[in-house]
C-alpha positions as CSV (number, residue, x, y, z in Angstrom):
1,M,-137.6,-13.5,172.2
2,S,-136.0,-10.6,170.3
3,Y,-133.3,-13.0,169.0
4,W,-135.9,-15.4,167.4
5,L,-137.9,-12.5,165.9
6,R,-134.7,-11.0,164.4
7,S,-133.8,-14.4,162.9
8,L,-137.3,-14.9,161.5
9,R,-137.2,-11.3,160.1
10,F,-133.8,-12.0,158.6
11,L,-135.2,-15.1,156.8
12,A,-138.4,-13.4,155.7
13,S,-136.4,-10.4,154.2
14,A,-134.1,-12.8,152.4
15,L,-136.9,-14.8,150.9
16,S,-139.1,-11.9,150.1
17,G,-136.8,-10.1,147.6
18,A,-135.0,-7.6,149.9
19,S,-131.7,-8.8,148.5
20,S,-130.6,-8.8,144.8
21,P,-130.1,-12.1,143.0
22,R,-126.4,-11.3,142.9
23,Q,-126.2,-11.0,146.7
24,L,-128.2,-14.2,147.1
25,A,-126.0,-16.2,144.6
26,L,-122.7,-14.9,146.2
27,G,-124.0,-15.8,149.6
28,F,-125.0,-19.2,148.4
29,S,-121.5,-19.7,146.8
30,M,-119.6,-18.5,149.8
31,G,-121.8,-20.7,152.0
32,M,-120.9,-23.7,149.8
33,V,-117.1,-23.1,150.3
34,I,-117.6,-22.8,154.1
35,G,-119.9,-25.8,154.1
36,L,-117.3,-28.0,152.4
37,V,-114.4,-27.1,154.7
38,P,-114.3,-28.9,158.0
39,K,-115.2,-26.5,160.8
40,E,-112.8,-27.2,163.7
41,N,-109.8,-25.1,162.4
42,L,-108.7,-21.5,161.9
43,L,-109.3,-21.7,158.2
44,A,-113.1,-22.1,158.7
45,V,-113.0,-19.1,161.1
46,V,-111.2,-16.9,158.6
47,L,-113.8,-17.9,155.9
48,L,-116.6,-17.0,158.3
49,F,-115.0,-13.6,158.9
50,I,-114.7,-13.0,155.1
51,L,-118.4,-14.0,154.8
52,A,-119.4,-11.6,157.6
53,G,-117.5,-8.7,156.1
54,S,-119.0,-9.2,152.6
55,K,-122.1,-7.6,151.2
56,V,-123.8,-10.9,150.5
57,N,-127.0,-12.4,151.7
58,L,-126.2,-14.1,155.0
59,C,-129.4,-16.1,155.0
60,S,-128.6,-17.8,151.7
61,A,-125.1,-18.3,152.9
62,S,-126.3,-19.9,156.2
63,L,-128.7,-22.2,154.4
64,S,-126.0,-23.2,151.9
65,T,-123.5,-23.8,154.6
66,M,-125.9,-26.2,156.3
67,L,-126.6,-28.0,153.1
68,F,-123.0,-28.4,152.0
69,S,-121.9,-29.4,155.5
70,W,-124.1,-32.4,155.1
71,L,-123.0,-33.0,151.5
72,S,-119.3,-32.7,152.4
73,L,-119.5,-36.1,154.2
74,L,-120.2,-37.7,150.8
75,I,-117.4,-35.7,149.1
76,D,-114.7,-36.4,151.8
77,P,-113.1,-39.3,149.8
78,L,-112.7,-37.0,146.8
79,S,-111.4,-34.2,149.0
80,H,-108.9,-36.5,150.6
81,L,-107.6,-37.5,147.2
82,M,-107.3,-33.9,146.0
83,G,-105.7,-32.7,149.2
84,R,-103.2,-35.7,149.3
85,G,-102.2,-34.9,145.7
86,V,-101.5,-31.3,146.4
87,L,-99.8,-31.8,149.8
88,L,-97.5,-34.6,148.5
89,A,-96.5,-32.9,145.2
90,S,-92.7,-32.8,145.2
91,P,-92.4,-29.3,143.8
92,L,-94.5,-27.9,146.7
93,Q,-92.8,-29.6,149.6
94,G,-90.6,-26.7,150.4
95,F,-93.5,-24.3,150.2
96,W,-95.6,-26.4,152.6
97,Q,-92.7,-26.6,155.0
98,S,-92.3,-22.8,155.0
99,V,-96.0,-22.2,155.4
100,Y,-96.2,-24.7,158.4
101,E,-93.5,-22.7,160.1
102,L,-95.6,-19.5,160.1
103,P,-97.0,-18.7,163.5
104,F,-100.8,-19.4,162.9
105,A,-100.5,-21.8,160.0
106,P,-100.7,-25.0,162.1
107,W,-104.1,-23.9,163.5
108,T,-105.5,-23.7,160.0
109,D,-105.1,-27.5,159.5
110,F,-104.0,-26.9,155.9
111,N,-101.8,-30.0,156.2
112,N,-104.9,-32.2,156.7
113,T,-105.7,-33.8,153.3
114,I,-109.4,-33.4,153.7
115,V,-109.2,-29.7,154.8
116,M,-106.9,-28.9,151.8
117,G,-108.9,-30.9,149.4
118,S,-112.2,-29.4,150.6
119,L,-110.8,-25.9,150.3
120,I,-109.5,-26.5,146.8
121,L,-112.8,-28.2,145.7
122,G,-114.8,-25.3,147.2
123,L,-112.6,-22.6,145.6
124,L,-112.8,-24.3,142.2
125,S,-116.6,-24.7,142.5
126,F,-117.2,-21.1,143.7
127,Y,-117.6,-19.4,140.3
128,P,-119.6,-22.3,138.6
129,T,-121.9,-22.4,141.6
130,Y,-122.4,-18.6,141.4
131,R,-123.1,-18.7,137.7
132,L,-125.6,-21.6,138.1
133,S,-127.4,-20.2,141.1
134,K,-127.8,-16.6,140.0
135,P,-130.3,-17.3,137.2
136,Q,-132.2,-19.5,139.6
137,F,-132.4,-16.7,142.2
138,E,-133.4,-14.3,139.4
139,K,-136.2,-16.6,138.3
140,Y,-137.6,-17.8,141.7
141,T,-137.0,-15.0,144.2
142,P,-139.9,-12.8,142.8
143,L,-142.2,-15.9,142.8
144,V,-141.3,-16.8,146.4
145,A,-141.6,-13.2,147.5
146,E,-145.0,-12.8,146.0
147,K,-146.3,-16.0,147.7
148,L,-144.7,-15.0,151.1
149,M,-146.1,-11.5,151.1
150,K,-149.6,-12.9,151.2
151,Y,-149.0,-13.9,154.8
152,R,-149.5,-11.3,157.4
153,I,-146.7,-12.7,159.6
154,V,-144.2,-12.2,156.8
155,K,-145.4,-8.6,156.3
156,I,-145.0,-7.9,160.0
157,L,-141.6,-9.6,160.2
158,W,-140.4,-7.7,157.1
159,G,-141.7,-4.4,158.6
160,T,-144.3,-3.4,156.0
161,E,-147.2,-3.5,158.4
162,V,-145.4,-2.0,161.4
163,G,-145.8,1.5,160.0
164,A,-149.5,0.9,159.3
165,I,-150.0,-0.5,162.8
166,V,-148.2,2.4,164.5
167,G,-150.2,4.8,162.3
168,E,-153.5,3.3,163.3
169,V,-152.7,3.6,167.0
170,A,-151.6,7.2,166.7
């Protein structure tokens, strides 16, 4: 039960303004990159570790990852074309060969056209996504926080009423 409450509290604190718009936008952008990259490889695990080690909003990153994982199915043809172009470029053939000979490189699936194209597309879209989402979070987070704080369950999950409840009992 504690797991579910912690997850709900995590969501309530993210939506009620506990994070800055910068953290929300960075989380959203990092989640977009992770969502675009196919998940069954070491590259996705490395991206998740980078996300976990960053000071970004993990809730917005998680929601963004889910959203862009679904959208990546529609973008796969474009990712394939981009990845194919990069992997088959003649000046880079020696580089790709030397990277593939590294110990963990084959597990990253970088030689898959969709993985490479999705990574490139995600990295190229990171900054524009951040720049577009930050003003949206600045504008709408206070409005959402105000509406959510009207509900007692959100206050309890966020912890604002816990002190009042404990104080009443004592």
